[in-house]
N, C-alpha and C positions, 0 to 999 in steps of 0.2 A: 642432236644434241637440245636444242633448243626446245624442240617438241617433248624431248622427256624432262627438261625442266618444268616446264610449261605444265605439263601432265601430271608431274611431282608436287608442285606447290599445286592444284586444283585439286588433287586427291586430301592433301592434309588438308585445305578449306573445306571439304567436303567433310572429312570423319570429325573435323572440329566443329562443324556446324551440327552433323547430327548427334553429337553428346547430348544428355540431359539438360534438356531445357529450365531455365526456370520460371515458375509460376507467377503469372503475375498477383499481386497482395491488390486486391479493392479496398474501395472504404465503401461504407453503407450507403452512400448518396449515389456512388456509381453504379452500385448494384440495384438500387431504387427499391431499397427493403427498409423497413422499420424495424430496428433491433430496440428488444428488452433485455438490456444486461444484468446479468446476474451481480453485478456489481460494479460500482466506478473507479475503484483503484485503493488505497491502501495507504496505512496511516504507520509509520514506524516510529515507536518508541525508542529511544536510545536510554541508555544507562550511562552517564557518564562520570558514575562516582566509582568509588572501588568493593563497595558491597553492593551483594543482593538484594532486588527490591520486590515485591509484590505488586501488580497493577490490577487494579479492580475497576471494574467496569461494568455501573449499572443504568438497568433502561428505564424508560416510562412502565408504569404498569399498567396502562390502561389497554394493551394488548394482553388478551390472555395466553398468547405466546410465551410471550417476556416472562408474564409470571411463574413460568416452569421453568426457565434458565437464567435469570439474571439471578442473581451479580454473576460477572463473569471473572477468573481469576487467573492471572501467568506471573510467573517469578520469571524474572529479567537476571541474569549474571551481571559482577561487575562487568562495565565498558562494550555490552555486548547490547545488540537490538533485538526489538519485538516486532512483526509486522503483522497486524490487526489489518483484514479486506472491511471496506468501507461500499455501502450502500448495498449491501445483499438483499436481496427482496426478501428474503424467509425473516433473517432476523440480523444484526450488527453484533461485531466485540468492538468497533472502530472509537474512537477517541471522538471522532465528531458528530455521531450517534448516540455516545454517552450523555445519560442525565446529568450523573457524576463521575468523577475518577479518584479512588485513592489511593495514595501511593504509600506500600506498609514498608517500613523501613526494617534492616533486621533486628535493631533494638524495640520493637514494637511499636514505635510510633508511627502513628498515621494521616496524612494530610491529606486532606477532601479538598478537589480542586472540583470548584465548578462553573461553566462559561460564563457567565453572567455576575461573578461576583466580585466584589470590588478587595477581595485582598490580594496581599502582595505579592505573595507566592503562585495563588488563581491568574492572575495578569500574565506574572511570568512564565509561567506552563503555557499559558493558551495564545502567549504572541513568541515566544520565541521558539518560530516554528520556520520550516524554509517549505516551498512546494518545488517540485519538480514534475516533469513528464516520463511516463515510460508509455510502450506499447506490447502488446502481445497478438500474436497472429492465431485467428481460431479459426477453423470451416463453417460456414454456413452456407448450405446449398449448393455441397460440390465445391465452393471458390471459398479461398483463403482470403480473409478479411482483417485487417487491421484493426483491434480493439485500444481506443487510446485510452490511458489511464493518469489518475490526477494521485500522486504519492506526496502525505504532508508527513513530514516529521518534526516532533516533538523531542525536546529531551529532558530530562530528569539530570539533575547537576548539584552540584555542591551548593553553589548559592539558593538556588531554590528552597532547600532543606534547612538551609539558614535563616531564609527569609522568614520558614514557617517559626523553627525553636527562637526565632529572636521575638516574633509577634506573641508568640501564646507562652 
């Protein structure tokens, strides 16, 4: 009886070990490769107001490619978010890459925000942010590799809108 129990446990563990093994996830350092990632993360823009807003991002016009595609326009529903890739090799749509960001309200008010501006609403827009880290798994040379990403979240708030309307 002891032998039957022993062989039963042995067979159980053998079958368990024959299951699908999880493939190792590597870092680029472990693989010894240098990767030029297509993007570095995302900028999330949260519309924390009760109205639709349109976000327009514009880019420096020194690159001929940007002249063809800038500006980018995205509408964000009330209490929803928009995710923009940051650090694209070809072009970007993110807040961090933009020369200027314009927030267009449903009443046709346009709030221009510049990273280096001293206006109260621009300062609030660019400082009221949070950073977090995420990762995704991609395949490189037949191996699964973790791509670490930075997510920076911006907020469109009633306070920002009030600051703009008060100062103008």
